[in-house]
NUSETI-382393 format. One line per 5 residues: number of its first residue (from 1); their letters; for each residue x, z, y of C-alpha. Coordinates in Angstrom, 3 decimals, always signed. Example, Ala and Ser with C-alpha at 12.3 -4.5 7.8 and 13.67 -1.06 7.14 Angstrom:
<rs>
1 = as = +12.300 +7.800 -4.500; +13.670 +7.140 -1.060 $
</rs>
This chain:
<rs>
1 = mnepm = +7.115 +15.349 +31.996; +9.081 +17.906 +29.917; +10.946 +15.847 +27.222; +11.317 +18.554 +24.565; +7.551 +19.245 +24.733 $
6 = slnll = +6.725 +15.541 +24.480; +9.044 +15.243 +21.453; +7.276 +18.162 +19.760; +3.928 +16.538 +20.367; +5.056 +13.337 +18.717 $
11 = aripf = +6.604 +15.190 +15.762; +3.155 +16.783 +15.032; +1.683 +13.416 +14.040; +1.748 +13.350 +10.190; +2.828 +9.657 +10.127 $
16 = ftnlp = +6.045 +10.491 +12.042; +6.875 +13.907 +10.616; +9.729 +12.662 +8.392; +11.323 +10.439 +10.963; +14.848 +11.402 +12.120 $
21 = adeld = +15.284 +13.018 +15.488; +17.103 +9.922 +16.914; +14.099 +7.736 +15.948; +11.616 +10.072 +17.633; +13.819 +9.917 +20.762 $
26 = rimse = +13.772 +6.162 +20.598; +9.999 +6.094 +20.189; +9.587 +8.517 +23.094; +11.612 +6.215 +25.378; +9.183 +3.381 +24.572 $
31 = ldvvh = +5.833 +5.204 +25.022; +3.661 +4.531 +28.027; +2.202 +7.380 +30.208; -1.583 +7.158 +30.976; -3.403 +9.301 +33.592 $
36 = leprq = -7.195 +9.674 +33.476; -9.494 +11.127 +36.162; -12.294 +13.478 +35.251; -15.079 +11.669 +33.243; -13.032 +8.448 +33.152 $
41 = ilfqe = -13.550 +6.446 +30.045; -10.415 +5.720 +27.954; -12.242 +3.220 +25.672; -15.689 +2.342 +24.676; -17.288 +2.217 +21.238 $
46 = gdtge = -16.810 -1.389 +20.008; -13.618 -2.090 +22.011; -10.797 -3.752 +20.101; -8.283 -1.004 +19.015; -4.657 -1.771 +19.630 $
51 = rmyvv = -3.168 +1.657 +20.689; -3.066 +5.305 +19.735; -2.765 +8.147 +22.232; -1.215 +11.659 +22.219; -2.748 +14.244 +24.608 $
56 = vsgel = -0.070 +15.870 +26.720; -2.426 +17.812 +28.921; -6.180 +18.152 +29.435; -9.036 +17.501 +26.998; -10.762 +14.312 +25.686 $
61 = eilka = -14.338 +14.047 +24.472; -15.158 +11.906 +21.485; -18.781 +10.786 +21.958; -21.561 +8.331 +21.150; -23.737 +6.572 +23.794 $
66 = pgsdd = -21.943 +8.097 +26.809; -24.018 +8.411 +29.996; -27.351 +7.883 +28.126; -30.216 +10.189 +26.997; -28.835 +9.894 +23.550 $
71 = eliln = -25.304 +10.947 +24.334; -23.662 +12.902 +21.514; -20.311 +14.633 +21.606; -18.698 +14.405 +18.185; -15.414 +16.087 +18.838 $
76 = riqag = -12.981 +17.376 +21.467; -9.219 +16.471 +21.410; -6.944 +19.079 +23.006; -3.285 +18.923 +24.183; -0.945 +18.221 +21.301 $
81 = eyige = -3.515 +16.311 +19.372; -3.889 +12.464 +18.926; -6.492 +9.803 +18.493; -6.739 +6.134 +17.604; -3.792 +6.154 +15.212 $
86 = mslvt = -5.440 +3.764 +12.800; -6.024 +1.122 +15.358; -2.226 +0.636 +15.235; -2.623 -1.054 +11.938; -6.008 -2.716 +11.942 $
91 = gaprt = -6.894 -3.575 +15.561; -10.430 -2.824 +14.408; -13.296 -2.033 +16.885; -13.484 +1.556 +18.099; -16.051 +3.561 +16.268 $
96 = asvra = -16.818 +5.960 +19.186; -16.232 +6.260 +22.967; -13.489 +8.551 +24.537; -13.848 +10.237 +27.931; -11.738 +12.565 +29.982 $
101 = ngevm = -13.000 +16.140 +30.374; -11.119 +16.827 +33.577; -7.781 +15.339 +34.452; -5.859 +14.150 +31.377; -2.319 +12.883 +30.789 $
106 = llsms = -1.709 +10.829 +27.654; +1.197 +9.087 +25.735; +0.313 +5.627 +24.392; +1.851 +3.658 +21.614; +0.950 -0.017 +20.840 $
111 = reklm = +0.389 -1.722 +17.493; +3.484 -3.887 +18.109; +5.673 -0.735 +18.390; +4.540 +0.510 +15.034; +5.152 -2.759 +13.286 $
116 = dllqr = +8.648 -2.559 +14.732; +8.955 +0.929 +13.422; +7.808 -0.109 +9.935; +10.538 -2.762 +9.846; +13.162 -0.110 +10.604 $
121 = hphla = +11.713 +2.518 +8.294; +9.836 +0.894 +5.361; +9.190 +4.300 +3.786; +6.837 +5.077 +6.623; +4.199 +2.865 +4.924 $
126 = sdmvt = +4.241 +5.262 +1.904; +3.859 +8.207 +4.301; +0.890 +6.539 +5.949; -0.848 +5.879 +2.608; -0.292 +9.545 +1.620 $
131 = vlahr = -1.804 +10.882 +4.875; -4.903 +8.557 +4.536; -5.388 +9.582 +0.885; -5.281 +13.261 +1.707; -7.766 +12.766 +4.569 $
136 = ldntn = -10.169 +10.982 +2.375; -9.899 +13.622 -0.412; -10.371 +16.564 +2.046; -13.362 +14.826 +3.785; -15.053 +13.930 +0.467 $
141 = eatfr = -14.758 +17.542 -0.784; -15.931 +19.046 +2.539; -18.899 +16.558 +2.893; -20.018 +17.252 -0.694; -19.797 +21.058 -0.329 $
146 = dltek = -21.587 +21.114 +3.058; -24.413 +18.730 +2.202; -24.996 +20.638 -1.075; -25.266 +23.857 +0.840; -27.622 +22.379 +3.383 $
151 = nhqlq = -29.832 +20.897 +0.622; -29.989 +24.314 -1.067; -30.969 +26.042 +2.181; -33.686 +23.473 +2.965; -35.227 +23.971 -0.533 $
156 = htnrk = -35.364 +27.716 -0.363; -36.142 +28.530 +3.305; -38.994 +27.685 +5.555; -37.148 +26.442 +8.612; -38.561 +25.343 +11.834 $
161 = lqdai = -38.653 +21.675 +12.581; -35.967 +21.843 +15.232; -33.593 +23.601 +12.741; -34.045 +20.775 +10.275; -33.351 +18.155 +12.980 $
166 = delke = -30.177 +19.952 +13.884; -29.084 +20.117 +10.290; -29.679 +16.363 +9.909; -27.581 +15.707 +12.987; -24.717 +17.599 +11.560 $
171 = aqeql = -24.972 +15.793 +8.236; -25.012 +12.485 +10.144; -21.842 +13.373 +11.878; -20.210 +14.188 +8.658; -21.338 +10.861 +7.150 $
176 = ieker = -19.916 +9.131 +10.193; -16.567 +10.795 +9.679; -16.646 +9.944 +5.846; -17.357 +6.320 +6.669; -14.475 +6.261 +9.126 $
181 = lerel = -12.089 +7.664 +6.485; -13.236 +5.140 +3.906; -12.445 +2.395 +6.448; -9.015 +4.073 +6.710; -8.591 +3.745 +2.964 $
186 = kvaae = -9.132 +0.095 +3.331; -6.414 +0.056 +5.909; -4.237 +1.863 +3.332; -4.761 -1.053 +0.916; -3.738 -3.437 +3.820 $
191 = iqmsi = -0.611 -1.392 +4.373; +0.182 -1.476 +0.638; -0.321 -5.214 +0.503; +2.014 -5.502 +3.554; +4.849 -4.100 +1.379 $
196 = lpdtl = +4.560 -7.224 -0.813; +6.301 -10.439 +0.345; +4.375 -12.789 +2.728; +6.495 -15.691 +1.684; +8.886 -16.287 -1.155 $
201 = psveg = +12.481 -17.636 -0.777; +13.066 -21.361 -0.760; +16.381 -22.406 -2.401; +17.876 -25.643 -3.792; +17.037 -26.069 -7.483 $
206 = fdfgg = +14.577 -23.232 -7.810; +11.084 -22.282 -6.628; +9.166 -19.007 -7.104; +5.563 -17.825 -7.448; +3.746 -14.539 -7.322 $
211 = rilpa = +0.089 -13.196 -7.540; -1.370 -9.747 -7.685; -4.937 -8.384 -8.112; -5.463 -4.579 -7.881; -8.203 -3.074 -10.037 $
216 = rqvgg = -9.169 -0.764 -7.227; -8.898 -0.846 -3.427; -5.359 +0.251 -3.806; -3.247 -0.110 -7.014; +0.050 +0.561 -8.738 $
221 = dfydv = +1.395 -2.908 -9.383; +4.060 -4.481 -7.158; +6.475 -7.407 -6.993; +9.103 -8.931 -4.791; +11.400 -11.932 -4.510 $
226 = fvldt = +14.182 -11.489 -1.949; +17.527 -12.847 -0.928; +20.532 -10.671 -1.881; +23.225 -13.026 -0.488; +23.851 -16.741 -0.093 $
231 = nkigv = +24.050 -17.238 -3.913; +21.835 -14.560 -5.410; +18.104 -13.871 -5.391; +16.556 -10.549 -6.505; +13.294 -10.702 -8.571 $
236 = ligdv = +11.299 -7.556 -9.200; +7.957 -6.658 -10.872; +6.654 -3.161 -11.555; +3.600 -1.275 -12.894; +2.870 +2.315 -12.079 $
241 = adkgv = +0.939 +4.236 -14.794; -2.710 +4.860 -13.766; -4.427 +3.375 -10.771; -5.860 +4.331 -7.355; -4.388 +6.243 -4.422 $
246 = psaif = -1.760 +8.384 -6.410; -0.419 +5.195 -8.061; -0.316 +3.420 -4.731; +1.737 +6.289 -3.210; +4.056 +6.253 -6.162 $
251 = marah = +4.332 +2.445 -6.065; +5.459 +2.382 -2.404; +8.124 +4.988 -3.209; +9.385 +3.134 -6.233; +9.428 -0.227 -4.466 $
256 = aliia = +11.362 +1.138 -1.465; +13.903 +2.779 -3.740; +14.580 -0.295 -5.855; +14.853 -2.541 -2.776; +17.367 +0.022 -1.156 $
261 = eadss = +19.470 +0.193 -4.280; +19.366 -3.625 -4.823; +21.392 -4.017 -1.535; +24.526 -2.784 -3.480; +26.552 -5.086 -5.743 $
266 = aspge = +25.513 -3.015 -8.891; +24.054 -4.733 -11.958; +20.283 -4.752 -12.498; +20.614 -2.080 -15.116; +22.677 +0.157 -12.775 $
271 = vlrrv = +20.114 -0.360 -9.970; +17.205 +0.854 -12.237; +19.284 +3.923 -13.541; +19.991 +4.993 -9.951; +16.359 +4.671 -9.035 $
276 = nkhvt = +15.329 +6.679 -12.064; +17.699 +9.507 -10.939; +15.990 +9.465 -7.503; +12.499 +9.503 -8.976; +13.123 +12.258 -11.450 $
281 = rleks = +14.707 +14.329 -8.791; +11.934 +13.802 -6.279; +8.767 +13.595 -8.315; +6.935 +16.768 -9.639; +4.185 +14.911 -11.469 $
286 = tqfvt = +3.914 +13.074 -14.771; +3.666 +9.696 -13.152; +5.981 +6.905 -14.241; +6.639 +3.212 -13.618; +7.651 +0.292 -15.822 $
291 = alygv = +9.787 -2.288 -14.035; +11.706 -5.454 -14.579; +14.430 -6.143 -12.007; +16.720 -9.201 -12.239; +19.252 -11.153 -10.254 $
296 = ldint = +19.245 -15.016 -10.204; +22.576 -16.810 -9.509; +21.362 -20.025 -7.848; +24.747 -21.722 -8.477; +24.904 -21.192 -12.266 $
301 = gifey = +21.207 -20.683 -13.099; +22.037 -17.429 -14.833; +19.347 -14.802 -14.694; +20.503 -11.229 -15.436; +17.814 -8.611 -15.789 $
306 = aragh = +17.047 -5.127 -16.962; +13.676 -3.919 -18.352; +12.515 -0.297 -17.962; +9.644 -0.295 -20.448; +8.153 -3.378 -18.939 $
311 = eppll = +6.590 -6.441 -20.722; +9.296 -8.901 -21.871; +9.104 -12.232 -19.913; +8.079 -15.519 -21.332; +10.223 -18.731 -21.126 $
316 = ldadg = +8.502 -22.173 -20.809; +10.717 -25.089 -21.806; +10.365 -28.619 -20.400; +8.677 -29.760 -23.611; +5.924 -27.115 -23.290 $
321 = tvnrl = +7.292 -24.578 -25.799; +6.722 -21.026 -24.823; +8.872 -18.165 -26.255; +8.984 -14.525 -25.587; +12.589 -13.601 -24.720 $
326 = phkpg = +14.555 -11.458 -27.100; +13.979 -7.728 -26.339; +14.544 -4.204 -27.546; +12.856 -0.889 -26.595; +13.364 +0.368 -23.017 $
331 = malgl = +12.235 +3.589 -21.245; +10.021 +3.679 -18.153; +11.373 +5.139 -14.821; +10.377 +8.683 -13.833; +10.067 +10.572 -17.113 $
336 = wenis = +13.514 +11.390 -18.268; +16.803 +11.832 -16.349; +18.802 +9.757 -18.801; +17.101 +6.472 -19.894; +17.975 +3.477 -22.044 $
341 = ldeys = +17.136 +0.018 -20.751; +16.784 -3.461 -22.230; +19.426 -5.474 -20.548; +19.633 -9.307 -21.048; +21.052 -12.382 -19.475 $
346 = lqlpr = +20.155 -16.103 -19.882; +20.819 -19.393 -18.223; +17.529 -21.085 -17.076; +17.400 -24.604 -18.438; +16.404 -27.453 -16.072 $
351 = dsmlm = +12.620 -27.859 -15.750; +12.046 -24.439 -17.441; +9.963 -21.573 -16.085; +10.332 -17.881 -16.531; +7.112 -15.981 -16.358 $
356 = mftdg = +6.933 -12.160 -15.771; +3.654 -10.210 -15.938; +2.180 -6.722 -16.121; +0.061 -5.476 -19.038; -3.089 -5.802 -16.966 $
361 = mtdcr = -2.933 -9.492 -17.864; -2.948 -9.032 -21.596; -5.391 -6.135 -21.487; -7.978 -7.806 -19.235; -11.260 -8.098 -21.155 $
366 = npkgv = -14.204 -10.516 -21.251; -17.863 -9.242 -21.147; -17.707 -8.730 -24.965; -14.720 -6.409 -24.633; -12.140 -8.788 -26.170 $
371 = pfgle = -8.761 -8.578 -24.399; -7.121 -11.785 -22.985; -3.988 -11.105 -25.118; -0.492 -12.526 -25.110; -1.318 -15.701 -27.141 $
376 = kiktt = -3.803 -16.901 -24.432; -1.084 -16.450 -21.815; +1.332 -18.516 -23.958; -1.272 -21.137 -24.577; -2.193 -21.483 -20.911 $
381 = lsgls = +1.435 -21.474 -19.850; +2.353 -24.209 -22.353; +0.271 -26.676 -20.416; +2.049 -26.028 -17.085; +5.469 -27.478 -17.733 $
386 = vataq = +5.263 -29.841 -14.733; +3.762 -27.171 -12.385; +5.563 -25.268 -9.732; +5.985 -21.544 -10.066; +3.275 -20.669 -7.666 $
391 = aacdq = +0.881 -23.326 -9.239; +1.539 -21.825 -12.629; +0.698 -18.274 -11.366; -2.418 -19.578 -9.703; -3.547 -21.397 -12.858 $
396 = lfdtl = -2.948 -18.351 -15.057; -5.002 -16.228 -12.609; -7.797 -18.782 -12.527; -7.923 -18.919 -16.289; -7.979 -15.098 -16.534 $
401 = myyqs = -10.777 -14.805 -14.008; -12.880 -17.414 -15.915; -12.240 -15.481 -19.163; -13.127 -12.155 -17.538; -16.506 -13.604 -16.202 $
406 = gakqd = -17.309 -10.689 -14.010; -16.474 -7.968 -16.553; -14.967 -4.757 -15.167; -11.284 -4.973 -14.418; -9.501 -1.955 -15.943 $
411 = ddvtl = -5.983 -2.418 -14.624; -3.972 -4.207 -11.912; -2.760 -7.669 -12.737; +0.530 -9.120 -11.408; +2.509 -12.323 -12.078 $
416 = vaiha = +5.956 -13.492 -10.909; +7.561 -16.782 -11.949; +10.883 -18.602 -11.553; +10.979 -22.411 -11.867; +14.236 -24.135 -12.502 $
421 = r = +13.975 -27.714 -11.175 $
</rs>
């Protein structure tokens, strides 16, 4: 197999377009080669999907009910194209069968290889969300346009019955494709959630909690709690303006930039200023993100943080008193090249809890349209002085859901807590 040709094939896949050449070389060295004989089935509809394939030579047929009277060829995949890429993330059942049309040579990548790749290149998750969003938008537009045209033709022409059946078959194929891309958007949500921490650090003298609930399938809120070194823990919460796919893409980028800059020894304020420079240089939209990033010294209990237009945190004392920390105006990330931040530092008293939240918490409304509000957060929090950080987050969420009582959720809701034991 010609190596440059194979490398070019891999570089055509949108997920991998922005990877450096040495990473593409590394991926190529780990791919498996698959040979198919004419009419050999690569996989059947309903099979568990764990791999994607790049066609090096030959042609594949995408079809329904292969070998039966109802066999229907949906598409043909030529050399240089690829299939099954979403199975790398979901492992979901295949939605159609694939058969070789003549002799075919393929390159195969497993789901495990992609997970390893995401660990090495976290920004790849943002690229994947972007590709999926564009696919869904394009398919929705094409489906709406084509179905509208077909409906108009059916209303104004006297077609033969067979012509109508053919048109319905084409519409069915488009709906199948649309359903597939909607499933891929669900996968995009899973990718986004994978960016968030599975577990929070466990250190002597402190415990941490976090909860998130997007208003749509994908959202713009994010949080993280991560180890910086043996003595320091980074704590992050953010809220991208607006909701949906554009916010999810912006969220993934902002999160990746903050985590990357946090690896330096810079202060929280300097970290957010550096991120703002990256965002204002890269972004060509009016989107922005509010954020609170802080560093907890587990030896001294001092929490130093910077707010970029985000909600000020609440401090719960051991006696149940809840106070909003002193604050001054701050500017969100992504709108101006030079920003002012609210920077503050405090020593967390023993048996105290610091609660951080996004404005989706205060703005959430009950069926009568009345917002939950800051005072209800403080009242609920005041009764949780003996709770762990995670238990406090869970209780606040349960209280909010009971208050909402099934009313429409207008914004993402996120909580992060630090409990000093």
